[in-house]
C-alpha positions as CSV (number, residue, x, y, z in Angstrom):
1,X,28.0,34.9,35.1
2,X,24.9,33.6,36.8
3,X,22.9,34.7,33.8
4,X,25.1,32.7,31.5
5,X,24.9,29.6,33.7
6,X,21.1,30.0,33.9
7,X,20.9,30.3,30.1
8,X,23.1,27.3,29.5
9,X,21.0,25.2,32.0
10,X,17.8,26.4,30.3
11,X,19.1,25.4,26.8
12,X,20.1,22.0,28.1
13,X,16.7,21.5,29.8
14,X,14.9,22.5,26.6
15,X,17.0,20.1,24.6
16,X,16.2,17.2,27.0
17,X,12.5,18.0,26.8
18,X,12.6,18.2,23.0
19,X,14.4,14.9,22.8
20,X,11.9,13.2,25.2
21,X,8.9,14.5,23.2
22,X,10.5,13.3,19.9
23,X,11.0,9.9,21.5
24,X,7.4,9.7,22.5
25,X,6.1,10.7,19.1
26,X,4.4,7.8,17.3
27,X,2.6,7.7,14.0
28,X,-0.4,5.4,13.3
29,X,-0.8,4.7,9.6
30,X,-3.9,3.0,8.2
31,X,-3.8,0.6,5.3
32,X,-5.6,-2.3,3.5
33,X,-5.6,-5.6,5.4
34,X,-4.7,-8.9,3.8
35,X,-2.5,-7.3,1.1
36,X,1.1,-8.3,0.3
37,X,1.5,-4.8,-1.2
38,X,0.8,-3.2,2.1
39,X,3.0,-5.7,3.9
40,X,5.9,-4.7,1.7
41,X,5.1,-1.0,2.1
42,X,4.8,-1.4,5.9
43,X,8.5,-2.6,6.1
44,X,9.6,0.2,3.7
45,X,7.9,2.9,5.7
46,X,8.7,1.7,9.2
47,X,12.4,1.6,8.0
48,X,12.1,5.1,6.6
49,X,10.6,6.6,9.8
50,X,13.2,4.8,11.9
51,X,15.8,6.9,10.1
52,X,14.2,10.1,11.6
53,X,13.5,8.6,15.0
54,X,9.8,8.1,14.7
55,X,8.2,4.8,15.6
56,X,5.3,3.7,13.4
57,X,2.2,1.5,14.1
58,X,0.3,0.1,11.2
59,X,-3.4,-0.2,11.5
60,X,-4.8,-2.8,9.0
61,X,-8.5,-2.6,8.1
62,X,-10.7,-2.5,5.0
63,X,-9.7,-0.3,2.1
64,X,-12.6,2.2,2.4
65,X,-12.3,2.4,6.2
66,X,-8.5,3.0,6.0
67,X,-9.1,6.0,3.8
68,X,-12.0,7.3,5.9
69,X,-9.9,7.1,9.1
70,X,-6.8,8.8,7.6
71,X,-8.8,11.5,5.7
72,X,-10.6,12.4,8.9
73,X,-7.4,12.6,10.9
74,X,-8.4,9.7,13.2
75,X,-5.0,8.2,12.3
76,X,-1.9,10.0,11.2
77,X,-1.8,9.0,7.5
78,X,-2.2,6.4,4.8
79,X,0.6,3.9,4.4
80,X,0.5,3.6,0.6
81,X,-1.9,4.7,-2.2
82,X,-1.9,5.7,-5.8
83,X,-1.3,9.3,-6.8
84,X,-5.0,10.1,-7.5
85,X,-5.7,10.0,-3.7
86,X,-4.3,13.5,-3.3
87,X,-7.1,14.9,-5.5
88,X,-9.8,12.7,-3.9
89,X,-8.9,13.4,-0.3
90,X,-7.5,17.0,0.1
91,X,-6.8,16.5,3.8
92,X,-4.2,13.8,2.9
93,X,-0.9,15.3,1.9
94,X,1.2,13.3,-0.5
95,X,4.8,12.6,0.2
96,X,6.0,13.3,-3.4
97,X,8.6,10.5,-3.6
98,X,7.1,7.1,-4.6
99,X,7.6,4.4,-2.1
100,X,6.6,1.6,-4.5
101,X,5.3,0.9,-8.0
102,X,2.2,-1.1,-8.8
103,X,1.3,-2.8,-12.1
104,X,-2.4,-3.1,-12.6
105,X,-3.3,-6.5,-14.2
106,X,-6.5,-8.2,-15.2
107,X,-6.5,-11.9,-14.5
108,X,-8.6,-14.5,-16.3
109,X,-8.7,-18.3,-16.5
110,X,-6.2,-19.6,-18.9
111,X,-8.9,-21.3,-21.1
112,X,-10.6,-17.9,-21.5
113,X,-7.5,-15.8,-22.4
114,X,-8.0,-16.1,-26.1
115,X,-11.7,-15.5,-26.1
116,X,-11.9,-12.5,-23.8
117,X,-10.8,-9.1,-25.0
118,X,-10.3,-6.1,-22.8
119,X,-13.1,-4.4,-24.6
120,X,-15.4,-7.2,-23.4
121,X,-14.7,-6.7,-19.7
122,X,-17.4,-4.0,-19.0
123,X,-20.1,-6.6,-19.8
124,X,-18.6,-9.5,-17.9
125,X,-18.6,-10.5,-14.3
126,X,-15.5,-8.7,-12.9
127,X,-14.2,-8.5,-9.3
128,X,-11.8,-6.3,-7.4
129,X,-10.9,-5.8,-3.8
130,X,-12.8,-3.3,-1.7
131,X,-11.2,0.1,-1.5
132,X,-8.5,-0.3,-4.1
133,X,-8.7,3.0,-6.0
134,X,-6.8,1.9,-9.1
135,X,-9.3,-1.0,-9.6
136,X,-12.2,1.3,-8.9
137,X,-11.1,3.7,-11.5
138,X,-10.4,1.0,-14.1
139,X,-13.8,-0.6,-13.6
140,X,-15.9,2.6,-13.8
141,X,-19.0,2.0,-15.9
142,X,-18.7,-1.8,-15.7
143,X,-22.1,-3.5,-15.5
144,X,-21.5,-6.6,-13.3
145,X,-19.0,-5.9,-10.5
146,X,-18.2,-7.9,-7.4
147,X,-16.4,-6.1,-4.6
148,X,-14.5,-8.7,-2.6
149,X,-13.0,-8.3,0.8
150,X,-9.8,-10.1,0.0
151,X,-7.7,-11.2,-3.0
152,X,-8.0,-14.9,-2.1
153,X,-11.8,-14.6,-2.1
154,X,-11.7,-13.0,-5.6
155,X,-9.3,-15.6,-7.1
156,X,-11.3,-18.4,-5.6
157,X,-14.4,-17.0,-7.3
158,X,-12.4,-16.7,-10.6
159,X,-11.1,-20.2,-10.4
160,X,-14.6,-21.6,-9.8
161,X,-16.1,-19.7,-12.8
162,X,-18.2,-17.4,-10.7
163,X,-16.2,-14.4,-12.0
164,X,-14.9,-13.9,-15.5
165,X,-12.0,-11.7,-14.5
166,X,-10.3,-10.1,-11.5
167,X,-8.7,-6.7,-11.5
168,X,-5.6,-6.9,-9.3
169,X,-1.9,-6.2,-9.5
170,X,1.5,-7.9,-10.0
171,X,2.0,-8.4,-6.2
172,X,-1.3,-9.2,-4.6
173,X,-2.6,-11.1,-7.6
174,X,0.4,-13.3,-8.0
175,X,0.6,-14.0,-4.3
176,X,-3.1,-14.9,-4.0
177,X,-2.6,-17.5,-6.8
178,X,0.4,-18.8,-5.0
179,X,-1.4,-19.1,-1.7
180,X,-4.3,-20.9,-3.3
181,X,-2.1,-23.1,-5.5
182,X,-3.8,-22.0,-8.7
183,X,-2.0,-22.8,-12.0
184,X,-4.7,-22.0,-14.5
185,X,-5.0,-18.2,-13.9
186,X,-3.1,-15.9,-16.3
187,X,-2.8,-12.1,-17.0
188,X,-5.0,-10.8,-19.8
189,X,-2.5,-9.0,-21.9
190,X,-0.1,-6.4,-20.6
191,X,-0.5,-4.3,-17.4
192,X,-3.3,-1.8,-17.9
193,X,-1.4,0.7,-15.8
194,X,2.0,1.1,-14.1
195,X,1.3,3.2,-11.1
196,X,3.7,4.9,-8.8
197,X,2.6,4.5,-5.2
198,X,2.8,7.2,-2.5
199,X,2.7,7.6,1.2
200,X,0.2,10.2,2.6
201,X,0.1,12.1,5.9
202,X,-2.9,13.8,7.3
203,X,-2.6,17.6,7.1
204,X,-2.0,17.8,10.9
205,X,1.4,16.1,10.2
206,X,2.3,18.1,7.1
207,X,5.5,19.3,8.7
208,X,6.8,15.7,8.3
209,X,6.3,15.6,4.5
210,X,9.6,17.1,3.5
211,X,11.5,15.1,6.1
212,X,10.2,11.7,5.1
213,X,10.4,12.6,1.4
214,X,14.1,13.2,1.7
215,X,14.5,9.8,3.4
216,X,12.6,8.0,0.7
217,X,14.6,9.8,-2.0
218,X,17.8,8.6,-0.4
219,X,16.4,5.0,0.0
220,X,15.5,5.0,-3.7
221,X,19.0,6.2,-4.8
222,X,20.9,3.6,-2.7
223,X,18.6,0.7,-3.6
224,X,17.2,0.2,-0.1
225,X,13.6,0.2,-1.3
226,X,14.1,-2.4,-3.9
227,X,16.1,-4.6,-1.5
228,X,13.4,-4.4,1.2
229,X,10.6,-5.1,-1.3
230,X,12.4,-8.1,-2.8
231,X,13.2,-9.5,0.6
232,X,9.6,-9.3,1.9
233,X,8.2,-10.6,-1.3
234,X,10.6,-13.6,-1.3
235,X,9.6,-14.4,2.3
236,X,5.9,-14.3,1.6
237,X,6.2,-16.5,-1.4
238,X,8.3,-19.0,0.6
239,X,5.7,-19.0,3.4
240,X,3.0,-19.7,0.8
241,X,5.0,-22.6,-0.6
242,X,5.5,-24.1,2.9
243,X,1.8,-23.9,3.6
244,X,0.9,-25.5,0.3
245,X,3.5,-28.3,0.8
246,X,1.9,-29.1,4.2
């Protein structure tokens, strides 16, 4: 009888300890600062981790530093990156359910749209944001590249004629133009790539991969991801409009 009581007490104690440890668990995820894409992904992933009881802290830094920190295990993972990252950084384990999609777009001044062809870009002055892997891959072999620290920097240079084109995407590019009040910048043709985006965890946290993958799959099925993304994007656009109006 005493043995049963002891066993029951031990099980209850272990359950309490496990619950306390789970409550204390916290993930730090690195990502690119100054990006609307990562702001949207931040809301999606903090919501996803809330569903399994894990609080998340987002560490915003430069693109290259974010990858260096996550790949080395100094933080717990990478918030959102393209699929190629799993081959470039083996220590980062991809959560195999996309948390977003990104359309890669080349932007030019409206007056230049008809005179610039995509085949000309490698010889022109082209800019992209530091650490954005999709842009790095697209511009491989280009002769005159400018690596900017923010989308607003790049679009200011484009608008002033110091760059001929900017490699960006359908979220960050459009919002940078909105923030700067630019009306004379347009896409050069169709998106050069539609890229599924993924969350990555350092290998030390690989046990969480199937758990968060199941949550993201459910959020995709029930429309939560799209609802969150649209809500955050609408808020950012409204904030930009308010700033421009003042």
